C-alpha positions in Angstrom: -3.7 -10.9 -8.0 -6.8 -8.9 -9.0 -7.7 -5.9 -6.9 -11.2 -6.2 -5.5 -14.3 -4.1 -6.2 -15.0 -2.9 -2.7 -17.2 -0.7 -0.6 -19.0 1.8 -2.8 -19.0 4.2 0.1 -15.3 4.5 -0.1 -14.8 4.1 -3.8 -11.7 5.8 -5.1 -11.1 4.9 -8.7 -8.1 6.1 -10.6 -6.7 5.0 -13.9 -3.0 4.1 -14.3 -1.9 2.2 -17.3 -5.5 1.5 -18.2 -6.2 -0.1 -14.9 -8.9 0.8 -12.4 -7.9 0.4 -8.7 -10.2 0.6 -5.8 -9.7 1.1 -2.1 -10.1 0.3 0.8 -10.6 -3.5 0.7 -14.0 -4.5 2.1 -16.9 -6.3 0.5 -20.1 -4.6 -0.7 -22.2 -5.6 -3.7 -22.7 -2.7 -6.0 -26.2 -1.3 -6.1 -27.5 -3.2 -3.0 -29.1 -1.1 -0.3 -27.8 2.1 -1.8 -29.5 5.5 -2.3 -29.0 6.9 -5.8 -29.8 10.2 -7.5 -33.3 10.9 -8.7 -34.5 9.7 -12.1 -32.8 11.6 -14.9 -29.6 12.1 -13.0 -26.4 10.1 -13.6 -27.1 7.6 -10.8 -23.9 8.3 -8.9 -23.8 6.2 -5.7 -23.6 8.1 -2.4 -20.2 8.2 -0.7 -21.6 7.1 2.6 -23.7 4.0 3.4 -23.9 4.2 7.2 -23.2 0.4 7.4 -20.2 1.1 9.7 -21.9 3.5 12.1 -21.9 0.9 14.9 -18.2 0.3 14.7 -18.2 -2.8 12.5 -17.1 -3.5 8.9 -16.9 -6.4 6.5 -14.1 -8.4 5.2 -14.1 -9.6 1.6 -15.4 -13.0 2.8 -18.5 -11.3 4.3 -17.5 -11.4 8.0 -18.5 -8.5 10.2 -15.7 -7.6 12.5 -15.1 -4.7 14.9 -13.2 -1.8 13.2 -10.4 -2.2 15.7 -9.8 -5.8 14.5 -6.3 -6.7 13.5 -7.4 -7.1 9.9 -8.6 -3.5 9.6 -5.6 -2.2 11.5 -3.3 -3.8 8.9 -5.5 -2.5 6.1 -5.4 1.0 7.5 -1.6 0.9 7.8 -1.3 -0.4 4.2 -3.6 2.4 3.0 -1.6 5.0 4.9 1.6 3.6 3.3 0.1 4.0 -0.2 -0.9 7.6 0.6 2.7 8.3 1.9 4.1 6.9 -1.3 1.7 9.0 -3.3 2.9 12.1 -1.6 6.6 11.2 -2.1 5.8 10.5 -5.7 4.6 14.1 -6.2 7.9 15.4 -4.8 9.8 13.0 -7.1 7.8 14.1 -10.1 8.7 17.7 -9.5 12.3 16.7 -9.6 12.0 14.6 -12.8 13.0 11.3 -11.2 12.6 8.4 -13.6 11.5 5.8 -10.9 8.1 7.3 -10.4 6.6 4.6 -12.6 7.9 2.1 -10.1 6.0 4.0 -7.3 2.9 3.8 -9.4 3.2 0.0 -9.7 4.0 -0.3 -6.0 0.7 1.6 -5.1 -1.2 -0.8 -7.3 0.5 -3.8 -5.7 -0.4 -2.5 -2.3 -4.1 -2.7 -3.4 -3.4 -6.4 -4.0 -1.7 -6.7 -0.6 -4.9 -5.2 1.0 -7.1 -7.5 -1.0 -5.2 -10.5 0.4 -5.3 -9.2 4.0 -9.1 -8.6 3.7 -9.7 -12.2 2.8 -9.0 -14.2 6.0 -8.2 -17.8 5.0 -10.3 -19.3 7.8 -13.5 -18.0 6.2 -12.5 -17.8 2.6 -14.0 -19.9 -0.1 -11.7 -21.2 -3.0 -13.2 -18.5 -5.3 -12.1 -15.8 -2.7 -8.6 -17.3 -2.5 -8.1 -17.4 -6.3 -9.2 -13.8 -6.7 -6.9 -12.5 -4.0 -3.8 -14.8 -4.2 -0.5 -12.9 -3.8 2.5 -14.3 -5.6 6.2 -13.8 -5.2 6.7 -11.9 -8.5 6.3 -8.4 -6.9 9.0 -9.3 -4.4 11.3 -10.3 -7.2 10.6 -7.0 -8.9 11.6 -5.0 -5.8 14.8 -7.0 -5.4 15.7 -6.3 -9.1 15.1 -2.5 -8.6 17.1 -2.4 -5.4 20.0 -4.1 -7.0 20.1 -1.6 -9.9 19.9 1.4 -7.7 22.6 0.0 -5.3 25.0 -0.4 -8.2 24.9 3.4 -8.7 25.0 4.4 -5.0 28.2 5.0 -3.0 28.7 2.3 -0.3 26.9 2.9 2.9 29.5 3.3 5.6 27.6 5.3 8.3 24.2 5.5 9.7 22.2 8.2 7.9 19.2 10.2 9.2 16.1 10.8 7.1 17.2 13.8 5.0 18.5 14.5 1.5 15.9 16.9 0.2 12.1 16.7 0.1 11.9 13.7 -2.2 14.3 11.7 -0.1 12.8 12.7 3.2 9.3 11.9 2.0 10.5 8.4 0.8 12.0 7.9 4.3 8.7 8.8 5.9 7.0 6.2 3.6 9.7 3.7 4.7 8.8 4.1 8.4 5.1 3.6 7.7 6.0 0.5 5.7 7.7 -0.9 8.7 4.5 -0.3 10.8 2.4 -1.9 8.1 4.8 -4.9 8.1 4.5 -5.3 11.9 0.7 -5.3 11.7 0.6 -7.8 8.9 3.2 -10.2 10.4 0.8 -11.9 13.0 -1.9 -12.3 10.3 0.6 -14.1 8.1 1.9 -16.2 11.0 -1.6 -17.3 11.8 -2.1 -18.5 8.2 -4.8 -15.9 7.4 -2.8 -14.2 4.6 -0.3 -15.4 2.0 3.4 -15.4 3.2 4.5 -13.3 0.2 2.5 -10.4 1.6 4.8 -10.1 4.6 7.9 -10.6 2.3 6.7 -7.8 0.0 6.4 -5.3 2.8 9.7 -6.3 4.2 11.4 -5.8 0.9 9.5 -2.7 0.2 11.0 -0.9 3.2 14.4 -1.8 1.8 13.4 -0.4 -1.6 12.2 2.9 -0.1 15.4 3.3 1.9 17.5 2.7 -1.3 15.5 4.9 -3.5 15.5 7.7 -0.9 19.3 7.6 -1.0 19.2 7.5 -4.8 16.9 10.6 -5.0 19.2 12.5 -2.7 22.2 11.6 -4.9 20.5 12.6 -8.1 19.4 15.9 -6.7 22.8 16.6 -5.3 21.4 16.8 -1.7 23.5 15.9 1.3 22.4 13.1 3.5 22.8 13.8 7.2 25.2 11.4 8.9 24.5 10.2 12.5 26.9 11.6 15.0 26.8 10.8 18.7 25.7 14.0 20.6 28.5 15.4 22.7 
């Protein structure tokens, strides 16, 4: 599952564990039809290319589709999910939580999720499919983490509301965005345009975020709000 080198106009490169991750997930060849700095400068590509000004963008397979296409809707939701996890991670870092490395890995895996979604199987060549294949291993990782946290948590006997301190509340926010991302990816998977494990990953990720939100509240000694029927 290699993350793709994508549109230079939206390049966001950051290094985590010696890995460079890019986003979002559309296809552009580096250096083609680009304006660079004048000779003697560092030849940094411009952040804008104007190729989407007419409301169309490209998938990794080279298709031009309207920006409101279900592929780009799913990619946008996945990108928003990663951003929400990134914000939650900052709160968790402030509190010294040890699971932030898991959040790092999840954000990287979400890049791979996006790469798979951006490669519709109906137009993908075999080389495209090999580069963006999504396997079941990340799903197994989430299940293992969920099981370990659950062993430490008190049994869940009531409905709880998003609460439990800033770390927990931010993780709950990420969970709800994850559910939206899952809903937008589900029809793409059902149509055979993306790997089934992509939908499984998002489904399991929402469970992980719920569990780790409770874990964060417990570790911080914060009270979770219990649902009570209004009188």
